[in-house]
C-alpha positions as a LaTeX table, in Angstrom:
\begin{tabular}{lrrr}
\hline
Residue & $x$ (\AA) & $y$ (\AA) & $z$ (\AA) \\
\hline
Met1 & 10.60 & $-91.64$ & $-99.36$ \\
Asn2 & 11.52 & $-88.03$ & $-100.16$ \\
Leu3 & 14.81 & $-86.20$ & $-99.88$ \\
Phe4 & 15.47 & $-84.31$ & $-96.62$ \\
Thr5 & 12.41 & $-85.87$ & $-94.98$ \\
Glu6 & 12.15 & $-87.75$ & $-91.67$ \\
Tyr7 & 9.28 & $-90.13$ & $-91.04$ \\
Pro8 & 7.47 & $-91.18$ & $-87.86$ \\
Glu9 & 7.88 & $-94.71$ & $-86.60$ \\
Lys10 & 4.87 & $-96.88$ & $-85.80$ \\
Asp11 & 4.03 & $-96.66$ & $-82.06$ \\
Glu12 & 6.94 & $-94.24$ & $-81.64$ \\
Ala13 & 5.50 & $-92.35$ & $-78.67$ \\
Lys14 & 4.75 & $-95.62$ & $-76.85$ \\
Tyr15 & 8.29 & $-96.95$ & $-77.20$ \\
Cys16 & 9.87 & $-93.60$ & $-76.35$ \\
Asp17 & 7.84 & $-93.58$ & $-73.12$ \\
Arg18 & 8.89 & $-97.16$ & $-72.38$ \\
Met19 & 12.55 & $-96.28$ & $-72.98$ \\
Ser20 & 12.25 & $-93.26$ & $-70.69$ \\
Glu21 & 11.03 & $-95.47$ & $-67.85$ \\
Leu22 & 13.50 & $-98.23$ & $-68.63$ \\
Val23 & 16.60 & $-96.03$ & $-68.48$ \\
Lys24 & 15.52 & $-94.77$ & $-65.04$ \\
Lys25 & 15.14 & $-98.36$ & $-63.80$ \\
Asn26 & 18.48 & $-99.29$ & $-65.35$ \\
Met27 & 20.27 & $-96.39$ & $-63.67$ \\
Asp28 & 18.78 & $-97.43$ & $-60.32$ \\
Asn29 & 19.88 & $-101.01$ & $-60.90$ \\
Leu30 & 23.42 & $-99.96$ & $-61.90$ \\
Tyr31 & 23.93 & $-97.14$ & $-59.42$ \\
Gly32 & 21.49 & $-97.53$ & $-56.55$ \\
Gly33 & 22.27 & $-97.60$ & $-52.85$ \\
Glu34 & 25.90 & $-97.04$ & $-51.92$ \\
Lys35 & 26.94 & $-96.80$ & $-55.59$ \\
Lys36 & 25.10 & $-93.49$ & $-56.10$ \\
Lys37 & 28.12 & $-91.23$ & $-55.68$ \\
Thr38 & 30.00 & $-93.10$ & $-58.42$ \\
Ala39 & 27.09 & $-93.07$ & $-60.89$ \\
Lys40 & 28.17 & $-93.02$ & $-64.53$ \\
Arg41 & 26.31 & $-92.95$ & $-67.83$ \\
Asp42 & 24.30 & $-96.02$ & $-68.78$ \\
Thr43 & 26.11 & $-96.15$ & $-72.14$ \\
His44 & 29.55 & $-94.75$ & $-73.06$ \\
Ser45 & 30.27 & $-95.27$ & $-69.39$ \\
Lys46 & 34.06 & $-95.08$ & $-69.42$ \\
Thr47 & 35.42 & $-91.54$ & $-69.64$ \\
Asn48 & 38.91 & $-91.63$ & $-71.11$ \\
Ala49 & 39.55 & $-87.90$ & $-70.80$ \\
Ala50 & 37.98 & $-84.45$ & $-70.86$ \\
Val51 & 40.04 & $-82.22$ & $-73.15$ \\
Gln52 & 39.99 & $-78.55$ & $-74.14$ \\
Gly53 & 40.25 & $-77.51$ & $-77.77$ \\
Thr54 & 39.39 & $-74.92$ & $-80.40$ \\
Leu55 & 36.93 & $-75.25$ & $-83.27$ \\
Glu56 & 37.55 & $-72.83$ & $-86.12$ \\
Ile57 & 34.71 & $-72.35$ & $-88.61$ \\
Phe58 & 36.06 & $-71.45$ & $-92.05$ \\
Asp59 & 34.76 & $-68.95$ & $-94.57$ \\
Phe60 & 33.93 & $-71.88$ & $-96.83$ \\
Asp61 & 32.76 & $-71.55$ & $-100.44$ \\
Glu62 & 28.98 & $-72.05$ & $-100.23$ \\
Ala63 & 28.48 & $-71.66$ & $-104.00$ \\
Ala64 & 31.02 & $-74.40$ & $-104.77$ \\
Ile65 & 29.37 & $-76.81$ & $-102.32$ \\
Lys66 & 25.94 & $-76.09$ & $-103.83$ \\
Gln67 & 27.32 & $-76.67$ & $-107.31$ \\
Glu68 & 28.64 & $-80.05$ & $-106.26$ \\
Leu69 & 25.31 & $-80.79$ & $-104.57$ \\
Ser70 & 23.47 & $-79.98$ & $-107.82$ \\
Lys71 & 25.50 & $-82.68$ & $-109.62$ \\
Arg72 & 24.56 & $-85.33$ & $-107.07$ \\
Thr73 & 20.86 & $-84.62$ & $-106.51$ \\
Ser74 & 17.73 & $-83.96$ & $-108.55$ \\
Leu75 & 17.13 & $-80.64$ & $-106.79$ \\
Thr76 & 15.84 & $-77.82$ & $-108.95$ \\
Glu77 & 17.67 & $-74.50$ & $-109.15$ \\
Ala78 & 14.95 & $-72.95$ & $-106.96$ \\
Gln79 & 15.41 & $-75.67$ & $-104.30$ \\
Leu80 & 19.17 & $-75.18$ & $-104.31$ \\
Gln81 & 18.81 & $-71.43$ & $-103.96$ \\
Ala82 & 16.48 & $-71.95$ & $-100.99$ \\
Ile83 & 19.25 & $-73.79$ & $-99.13$ \\
Ser84 & 21.33 & $-71.62$ & $-96.80$ \\
Leu85 & 24.51 & $-73.28$ & $-95.55$ \\
Lys86 & 25.89 & $-70.28$ & $-93.69$ \\
Gln87 & 23.64 & $-70.21$ & $-90.67$ \\
Gly88 & 23.79 & $-71.29$ & $-87.06$ \\
Leu89 & 27.25 & $-72.56$ & $-86.16$ \\
Phe90 & 28.34 & $-72.04$ & $-89.78$ \\
Ala91 & 27.04 & $-68.45$ & $-90.10$ \\
Lys92 & 30.44 & $-66.77$ & $-90.18$ \\
Pro93 & 34.14 & $-67.52$ & $-89.78$ \\
Lys94 & 34.81 & $-67.79$ & $-86.07$ \\
Gln95 & 36.88 & $-69.56$ & $-83.44$ \\
Tyr96 & 35.04 & $-71.34$ & $-80.63$ \\
Ser97 & 36.39 & $-72.92$ & $-77.48$ \\
Val98 & 35.28 & $-76.53$ & $-77.10$ \\
Trp99 & 35.24 & $-79.26$ & $-74.49$ \\
Leu100 & 35.78 & $-82.82$ & $-75.73$ \\
Arg101 & 34.87 & $-86.01$ & $-73.91$ \\
Phe102 & 36.62 & $-89.12$ & $-75.19$ \\
Ala103 & 34.89 & $-92.31$ & $-74.07$ \\
Asn104 & 34.31 & $-96.01$ & $-74.71$ \\
Gly105 & 30.86 & $-97.07$ & $-75.89$ \\
Ala106 & 30.03 & $-99.99$ & $-73.57$ \\
Phe107 & 27.27 & $-100.11$ & $-70.96$ \\
Ser108 & 29.89 & $-100.48$ & $-68.21$ \\
Val109 & 33.54 & $-99.65$ & $-67.56$ \\
Lys110 & 35.72 & $-102.29$ & $-69.21$ \\
Asn111 & 39.34 & $-102.81$ & $-70.12$ \\
Asp112 & 40.45 & $-101.07$ & $-73.31$ \\
Tyr113 & 41.58 & $-104.36$ & $-74.86$ \\
Glu114 & 37.94 & $-105.43$ & $-75.07$ \\
Gly115 & 36.13 & $-104.79$ & $-78.34$ \\
Asp116 & 34.14 & $-101.57$ & $-78.27$ \\
Thr117 & 33.32 & $-98.36$ & $-80.09$ \\
Arg118 & 35.03 & $-95.11$ & $-79.08$ \\
Ser119 & 33.35 & $-91.72$ & $-79.00$ \\
Met120 & 34.33 & $-88.07$ & $-79.16$ \\
Ser121 & 31.60 & $-85.77$ & $-77.87$ \\
Val122 & 32.17 & $-82.12$ & $-78.75$ \\
Lys123 & 30.68 & $-79.25$ & $-76.76$ \\
Val124 & 31.09 & $-75.94$ & $-78.61$ \\
Val125 & 31.02 & $-73.00$ & $-76.18$ \\
Gly126 & 29.64 & $-69.50$ & $-76.81$ \\
Val127 & 27.17 & $-70.34$ & $-79.60$ \\
Glu128 & 24.53 & $-67.64$ & $-80.05$ \\
Gly129 & 21.09 & $-68.10$ & $-81.61$ \\
Glu130 & 17.61 & $-69.52$ & $-81.19$ \\
Arg131 & 17.80 & $-72.72$ & $-79.13$ \\
Leu132 & 16.13 & $-76.08$ & $-79.50$ \\
Pro133 & 13.38 & $-76.23$ & $-76.84$ \\
Gln134 & 14.92 & $-79.37$ & $-75.29$ \\
Ser135 & 18.35 & $-77.72$ & $-74.84$ \\
His136 & 19.72 & $-78.09$ & $-71.32$ \\
Glu137 & 22.26 & $-75.28$ & $-71.83$ \\
Leu138 & 22.01 & $-71.69$ & $-73.09$ \\
Lys139 & 25.06 & $-71.09$ & $-75.30$ \\
Thr140 & 26.53 & $-74.42$ & $-76.38$ \\
Gln141 & 26.20 & $-76.78$ & $-79.35$ \\
Asp142 & 26.70 & $-80.52$ & $-78.79$ \\
Ile143 & 28.06 & $-82.70$ & $-81.61$ \\
Ile144 & 28.25 & $-86.36$ & $-80.62$ \\
Thr145 & 30.43 & $-88.59$ & $-82.81$ \\
His146 & 31.80 & $-92.14$ & $-82.79$ \\
Asn147 & 34.49 & $-94.04$ & $-84.65$ \\
Thr148 & 31.82 & $-95.99$ & $-86.57$ \\
Glu149 & 29.76 & $-94.68$ & $-89.49$ \\
Phe150 & 26.56 & $-96.35$ & $-88.32$ \\
Phe151 & 24.43 & $-97.25$ & $-85.31$ \\
Phe152 & 23.66 & $-100.96$ & $-85.03$ \\
Val153 & 19.86 & $-100.76$ & $-84.46$ \\
Arg154 & 17.30 & $-99.65$ & $-87.05$ \\
Thr155 & 14.31 & $-98.55$ & $-84.97$ \\
Ile156 & 13.25 & $-97.22$ & $-81.59$ \\
Lys157 & 11.22 & $-100.38$ & $-81.04$ \\
Asp158 & 14.24 & $-102.61$ & $-81.73$ \\
Phe159 & 16.46 & $-100.54$ & $-79.46$ \\
His160 & 13.90 & $-100.84$ & $-76.67$ \\
Ser161 & 13.89 & $-104.61$ & $-77.19$ \\
Phe162 & 17.69 & $-104.76$ & $-77.03$ \\
Phe163 & 17.99 & $-102.42$ & $-74.05$ \\
Leu164 & 15.30 & $-104.34$ & $-72.14$ \\
Thr165 & 17.33 & $-107.52$ & $-72.67$ \\
Val166 & 20.49 & $-105.81$ & $-71.40$ \\
Tyr167 & 18.58 & $-104.48$ & $-68.37$ \\
Arg168 & 17.25 & $-107.92$ & $-67.46$ \\
Ala169 & 20.72 & $-109.40$ & $-67.89$ \\
Gly170 & 22.00 & $-106.80$ & $-65.43$ \\
Leu171 & 19.36 & $-107.77$ & $-62.87$ \\
Phe172 & 20.00 & $-111.49$ & $-62.99$ \\
Pro173 & 23.35 & $-113.04$ & $-63.98$ \\
Leu174 & 21.61 & $-116.07$ & $-65.46$ \\
Phe175 & 19.83 & $-113.74$ & $-67.89$ \\
Lys176 & 23.11 & $-112.83$ & $-69.62$ \\
Leu177 & 22.30 & $-115.58$ & $-72.09$ \\
Leu178 & 19.32 & $-113.47$ & $-73.19$ \\
Val179 & 21.66 & $-110.93$ & $-74.81$ \\
Val180 & 23.29 & $-113.71$ & $-76.82$ \\
Leu181 & 19.88 & $-115.04$ & $-77.84$ \\
Trp182 & 18.71 & $-111.53$ & $-78.82$ \\
Leu183 & 21.73 & $-111.11$ & $-81.09$ \\
Lys184 & 21.17 & $-114.56$ & $-82.61$ \\
Ser185 & 17.58 & $-113.63$ & $-83.41$ \\
His186 & 18.76 & $-110.30$ & $-84.92$ \\
Pro187 & 21.64 & $-111.37$ & $-87.24$ \\
Tyr188 & 21.77 & $-108.05$ & $-89.11$ \\
Glu189 & 22.23 & $-106.06$ & $-85.91$ \\
Ala190 & 24.64 & $-108.65$ & $-84.53$ \\
Thr191 & 26.87 & $-108.36$ & $-87.61$ \\
Leu192 & 26.91 & $-104.57$ & $-87.38$ \\
Leu193 & 27.76 & $-104.72$ & $-83.68$ \\
Lys194 & 30.56 & $-107.21$ & $-84.32$ \\
Asn195 & 32.00 & $-105.04$ & $-87.12$ \\
Ser196 & 31.92 & $-101.91$ & $-84.96$ \\
Phe197 & 34.01 & $-103.70$ & $-82.32$ \\
Lys198 & 36.82 & $-104.63$ & $-84.72$ \\
Arg199 & 38.81 & $-101.41$ & $-84.56$ \\
Phe200 & 41.32 & $-100.84$ & $-81.80$ \\
Pro201 & 42.62 & $-97.33$ & $-82.61$ \\
Lys202 & 46.26 & $-96.57$ & $-81.95$ \\
Ser203 & 45.19 & $-93.28$ & $-80.38$ \\
Leu204 & 41.86 & $-91.49$ & $-79.97$ \\
Leu205 & 43.71 & $-88.29$ & $-80.92$ \\
Ile206 & 44.26 & $-89.50$ & $-84.50$ \\
Glu207 & 41.01 & $-91.39$ & $-84.99$ \\
Arg208 & 38.17 & $-90.56$ & $-87.42$ \\
Tyr209 & 34.69 & $-89.90$ & $-86.06$ \\
Trp210 & 31.18 & $-89.76$ & $-87.60$ \\
Ser211 & 27.83 & $-88.59$ & $-86.22$ \\
Ala212 & 26.09 & $-91.63$ & $-87.83$ \\
Ser213 & 22.77 & $-89.86$ & $-87.24$ \\
Ala214 & 21.51 & $-86.85$ & $-89.20$ \\
Tyr215 & 20.77 & $-83.18$ & $-88.51$ \\
Ser216 & 18.94 & $-80.41$ & $-90.29$ \\
Leu217 & 20.74 & $-77.35$ & $-91.60$ \\
Gly218 & 17.99 & $-74.79$ & $-91.39$ \\
Leu219 & 14.22 & $-75.01$ & $-90.92$ \\
Lys220 & 11.33 & $-74.18$ & $-93.22$ \\
Ser221 & 9.34 & $-71.06$ & $-92.41$ \\
Asp222 & 6.26 & $-73.13$ & $-91.50$ \\
Phe223 & 8.18 & $-75.64$ & $-89.32$ \\
Asp224 & 6.16 & $-76.93$ & $-86.37$ \\
Pro225 & 8.33 & $-78.55$ & $-83.65$ \\
Ser226 & 5.40 & $-80.69$ & $-82.47$ \\
Gln227 & 5.21 & $-82.60$ & $-85.76$ \\
Pro228 & 8.45 & $-84.69$ & $-85.97$ \\
Gly229 & 7.65 & $-88.25$ & $-84.85$ \\
Arg230 & 3.96 & $-87.74$ & $-85.69$ \\
Val231 & 3.95 & $-86.94$ & $-89.42$ \\
Pro232 & 6.61 & $-86.78$ & $-92.17$ \\
Val233 & 8.61 & $-83.54$ & $-91.88$ \\
Glu234 & 10.71 & $-82.04$ & $-94.66$ \\
Tyr235 & 13.78 & $-79.87$ & $-94.05$ \\
Pro236 & 15.65 & $-77.48$ & $-96.40$ \\
Val237 & 18.65 & $-79.84$ & $-96.27$ \\
Val238 & 19.88 & $-82.70$ & $-94.05$ \\
Ile239 & 23.50 & $-83.44$ & $-93.15$ \\
Lys240 & 25.74 & $-85.66$ & $-91.06$ \\
Tyr241 & 28.87 & $-84.50$ & $-89.23$ \\
Gly242 & 32.38 & $-85.89$ & $-89.38$ \\
Phe243 & 35.81 & $-85.24$ & $-87.87$ \\
Thr244 & 38.69 & $-86.48$ & $-90.02$ \\
Pro245 & 42.22 & $-86.49$ & $-88.52$ \\
Val246 & 44.73 & $-84.40$ & $-90.46$ \\
Ser247 & 48.38 & $-83.46$ & $-90.02$ \\
Ser248 & 49.01 & $-80.54$ & $-87.67$ \\
Gln249 & 51.03 & $-78.63$ & $-90.28$ \\
Pro250 & 49.84 & $-77.25$ & $-93.66$ \\
Pro251 & 48.60 & $-78.55$ & $-96.03$ \\
His252 & 46.85 & $-80.58$ & $-93.28$ \\
Gln253 & 46.77 & $-83.87$ & $-95.17$ \\
Gln254 & 44.41 & $-86.61$ & $-94.02$ \\
Leu255 & 46.07 & $-89.08$ & $-91.68$ \\
Pro256 & 45.77 & $-92.83$ & $-92.27$ \\
Leu257 & 43.84 & $-94.80$ & $-89.65$ \\
Glu258 & 46.24 & $-96.62$ & $-87.32$ \\
Ser259 & 45.55 & $-99.54$ & $-85.00$ \\
Arg260 & 46.84 & $-100.49$ & $-81.59$ \\
Pro261 & 49.64 & $-103.03$ & $-82.18$ \\
Glu262 & 48.39 & $-106.62$ & $-81.96$ \\
Ser263 & 51.36 & $-107.60$ & $-79.81$ \\
Glu264 & 50.57 & $-104.83$ & $-77.33$ \\
Leu265 & 46.91 & $-105.89$ & $-77.22$ \\
Lys266 & 47.89 & $-109.48$ & $-76.44$ \\
Arg267 & 50.30 & $-108.31$ & $-73.74$ \\
Ala268 & 47.56 & $-106.21$ & $-72.11$ \\
Lys269 & 45.11 & $-109.14$ & $-72.12$ \\
Ala270 & 47.68 & $-111.54$ & $-70.70$ \\
Ser271 & 48.83 & $-109.19$ & $-67.92$ \\
Gly272 & 45.62 & $-109.53$ & $-65.93$ \\
Ser273 & 45.89 & $-105.90$ & $-64.83$ \\
Glu274 & 43.50 & $-103.01$ & $-65.52$ \\
Asp275 & 43.92 & $-101.64$ & $-69.05$ \\
Asn276 & 43.35 & $-97.89$ & $-69.46$ \\
Tyr277 & 45.40 & $-97.59$ & $-72.62$ \\
Tyr278 & 43.41 & $-94.75$ & $-74.21$ \\
Arg279 & 43.40 & $-92.48$ & $-71.17$ \\
Glu280 & 47.11 & $-93.06$ & $-70.60$ \\
Asp281 & 47.83 & $-92.34$ & $-74.27$ \\
Ile282 & 45.93 & $-89.02$ & $-74.19$ \\
Ile283 & 47.66 & $-87.94$ & $-70.97$ \\
Lys284 & 51.11 & $-88.79$ & $-72.35$ \\
Ala285 & 50.51 & $-87.29$ & $-75.80$ \\
Leu286 & 49.10 & $-83.97$ & $-74.57$ \\
Ala287 & 51.78 & $-83.59$ & $-71.87$ \\
Lys288 & 54.34 & $-82.87$ & $-74.60$ \\
Pro289 & 54.91 & $-79.08$ & $-74.88$ \\
Asp290 & 54.61 & $-79.11$ & $-78.69$ \\
Ala291 & 51.54 & $-81.37$ & $-78.80$ \\
Gln292 & 48.99 & $-80.48$ & $-81.48$ \\
Tyr293 & 46.26 & $-82.67$ & $-82.97$ \\
Cys294 & 43.87 & $-81.64$ & $-85.73$ \\
Trp295 & 40.69 & $-82.82$ & $-87.37$ \\
Asp296 & 38.89 & $-81.40$ & $-90.39$ \\
Phe297 & 35.33 & $-80.63$ & $-89.30$ \\
Gln298 & 33.13 & $-81.83$ & $-92.16$ \\
Ile299 & 29.53 & $-82.15$ & $-93.28$ \\
Gln300 & 27.96 & $-84.74$ & $-95.60$ \\
Phe301 & 24.65 & $-84.16$ & $-97.43$ \\
Gln302 & 21.84 & $-86.60$ & $-98.00$ \\
Thr303 & 21.84 & $-86.77$ & $-101.80$ \\
Ser304 & 19.25 & $-89.51$ & $-102.38$ \\
Pro305 & 16.25 & $-90.91$ & $-100.44$ \\
Glu306 & 18.06 & $-94.27$ & $-100.26$ \\
Met307 & 20.52 & $-92.59$ & $-97.87$ \\
Ser308 & 18.09 & $-93.07$ & $-95.01$ \\
Ile309 & 17.65 & $-90.45$ & $-92.31$ \\
Asp310 & 15.67 & $-92.66$ & $-89.93$ \\
Asp311 & 17.60 & $-95.93$ & $-90.40$ \\
Thr312 & 21.04 & $-95.19$ & $-88.95$ \\
Thr313 & 22.35 & $-98.66$ & $-89.87$ \\
Ile314 & 22.63 & $-97.41$ & $-93.47$ \\
Val315 & 25.97 & $-95.75$ & $-94.20$ \\
Trp316 & 25.91 & $-92.74$ & $-96.50$ \\
Asn317 & 28.33 & $-93.66$ & $-99.27$ \\
Glu318 & 31.13 & $-91.09$ & $-99.53$ \\
Glu319 & 31.56 & $-91.74$ & $-103.25$ \\
Glu320 & 27.97 & $-90.67$ & $-103.79$ \\
Ser321 & 28.13 & $-87.86$ & $-101.23$ \\
Pro322 & 31.61 & $-86.68$ & $-100.17$ \\
Phe323 & 32.32 & $-84.81$ & $-96.96$ \\
Phe324 & 32.95 & $-81.06$ & $-97.28$ \\
Thr325 & 35.36 & $-79.37$ & $-94.87$ \\
Val326 & 33.80 & $-76.39$ & $-93.08$ \\
Gly327 & 36.20 & $-75.99$ & $-90.17$ \\
Arg328 & 39.04 & $-77.43$ & $-88.12$ \\
Leu329 & 39.20 & $-78.83$ & $-84.59$ \\
Ile330 & 42.54 & $-78.34$ & $-82.82$ \\
Val331 & 43.77 & $-79.79$ & $-79.52$ \\
Lys332 & 47.08 & $-78.62$ & $-78.04$ \\
His333 & 49.33 & $-79.28$ & $-75.05$ \\
Gln334 & 47.53 & $-79.55$ & $-71.71$ \\
Gln335 & 47.47 & $-81.57$ & $-68.50$ \\
Val336 & 44.47 & $-83.89$ & $-68.28$ \\
Asn337 & 45.44 & $-86.29$ & $-65.51$ \\
Ser338 & 43.96 & $-84.67$ & $-62.39$ \\
Ala339 & 41.06 & $-85.99$ & $-60.31$ \\
Lys340 & 39.30 & $-82.65$ & $-60.88$ \\
Glu341 & 39.57 & $-83.07$ & $-64.66$ \\
Asn342 & 38.21 & $-86.61$ & $-64.40$ \\
Asp343 & 35.21 & $-85.44$ & $-62.35$ \\
Phe344 & 34.57 & $-82.65$ & $-64.84$ \\
Gly345 & 34.44 & $-85.20$ & $-67.68$ \\
Glu346 & 32.11 & $-87.45$ & $-65.71$ \\
Asn347 & 29.75 & $-84.58$ & $-64.97$ \\
Leu348 & 29.60 & $-83.08$ & $-68.47$ \\
Ser349 & 26.19 & $-83.52$ & $-70.05$ \\
Phe350 & 25.74 & $-84.06$ & $-73.80$ \\
Ser351 & 22.61 & $-84.49$ & $-75.91$ \\
Pro352 & 21.81 & $-84.34$ & $-79.65$ \\
Gly353 & 18.99 & $-81.99$ & $-78.63$ \\
Asn354 & 21.28 & $-79.44$ & $-76.99$ \\
Gly355 & 22.01 & $-76.65$ & $-79.42$ \\
Leu356 & 20.58 & $-74.32$ & $-82.04$ \\
Ala357 & 17.15 & $-74.85$ & $-83.59$ \\
Val358 & 18.61 & $-74.74$ & $-87.13$ \\
His359 & 20.77 & $-77.78$ & $-86.29$ \\
Arg360 & 17.83 & $-79.89$ & $-85.18$ \\
Pro361 & 18.60 & $-83.62$ & $-84.72$ \\
Val362 & 16.46 & $-85.63$ & $-87.15$ \\
Gly363 & 15.59 & $-89.30$ & $-87.59$ \\
Ala364 & 14.01 & $-91.87$ & $-85.27$ \\
Ile365 & 17.09 & $-92.74$ & $-83.18$ \\
Asn366 & 17.96 & $-89.05$ & $-82.75$ \\
Arg367 & 14.43 & $-88.30$ & $-81.58$ \\
Leu368 & 14.80 & $-91.05$ & $-78.97$ \\
Arg369 & 18.27 & $-89.87$ & $-77.88$ \\
Ser370 & 17.03 & $-86.30$ & $-77.45$ \\
Ile371 & 14.48 & $-87.60$ & $-74.93$ \\
Val372 & 16.58 & $-90.19$ & $-73.11$ \\
Tyr373 & 19.98 & $-88.47$ & $-72.77$ \\
Pro374 & 18.70 & $-85.63$ & $-70.52$ \\
Ile375 & 16.87 & $-88.17$ & $-68.32$ \\
Val376 & 20.08 & $-90.14$ & $-67.76$ \\
Ala377 & 22.11 & $-86.96$ & $-67.20$ \\
Asn378 & 19.69 & $-85.58$ & $-64.62$ \\
Asp379 & 19.53 & $-88.93$ & $-62.83$ \\
Arg380 & 23.33 & $-89.22$ & $-62.83$ \\
His381 & 23.80 & $-85.71$ & $-61.44$ \\
Gln382 & 21.19 & $-86.31$ & $-58.76$ \\
Lys383 & 22.85 & $-89.53$ & $-57.66$ \\
Arg384 & 26.29 & $-87.90$ & $-57.59$ \\
Ala385 & 24.87 & $-84.88$ & $-55.69$ \\
Val386 & 26.14 & $-82.61$ & $-58.46$ \\
Lys387 & 24.58 & $-79.22$ & $-59.18$ \\
Tyr388 & 25.18 & $-79.03$ & $-62.93$ \\
His389 & 26.61 & $-75.83$ & $-64.40$ \\
Glu390 & 26.89 & $-75.07$ & $-68.09$ \\
Pro391 & 30.60 & $-75.25$ & $-68.96$ \\
Thr392 & 32.35 & $-72.12$ & $-70.16$ \\
Val393 & 35.85 & $-71.35$ & $-71.38$ \\
\hline
\end{tabular}
């Protein structure tokens, strides 16, 4: 394994094709017939809120970051000089408007007291530059993050196996046992899934988020977009994204992670009523006139081949490769409790493959997501009779 290199998976094209067909069948099973107009995503189904914000890209010290990178890798001086950090979204100091979708990770809408991952999908508006060919929008950059540092499945083949089990369980109630059996036969994945469900954040507005999957920062001059997934492909440098909550006032110190009080969780479970804790918290918090929430926008470099690009179950150790702050995400006072806002959040379409060519999503799971996400989005919009428009400010 080489640094900054993604590798094809055995039978990758076959399992990507199977996943493409399977997600269509699953959407029809979940949202066929009279349910069409209420069609949601097949994963991260529960929209907690759609929120406006601002992403400021800093005039960060590229030389200092490269110097730190030189200490943590075996890159030669020539290789380091060939790396350009200030390109694409990071090309120059600038403020961008963003749309955020806060959501729960489950395959269906569930109560917030149930164990789950939570996501913050960021759509940066007004981004100029050469686009990825699979982009579904013209001037946006999607950055999809979750409050876990990893994804629980190693390969496209394994994810197909898991998703097929979930699909069959959705068709026939008696098949629900199959999901339990799948997890028992995959103890590594089961442990990761269990660990990712442990956190119940106090608020999604002060939670930390990671991309878990990797992205290029730049492309080589001889890059051929038809090669990833077929042969090993090397990039100038590979990074992951992160959003770390910080105080709203200078010096913007990192905030500690806080959990939803155990007593409140128990009360919600015992009440027997619908629990939309995270949506209600966002509505209440942002309704305050002086509301302001901040995250440091950060990047983390692959510094050794052991920090796998293709296996997203492997966490990139922050002691070996710290996050560098390149910007700040800010969310201020706003009203987010209207039916129109809720529909807007439901209809927003995100994909790792929507954005600039220099920020290409890399790794097996990202290659799969870049194919499947647009299929689900198009199917969802068709079922809801929505003519999708690229969001603007």
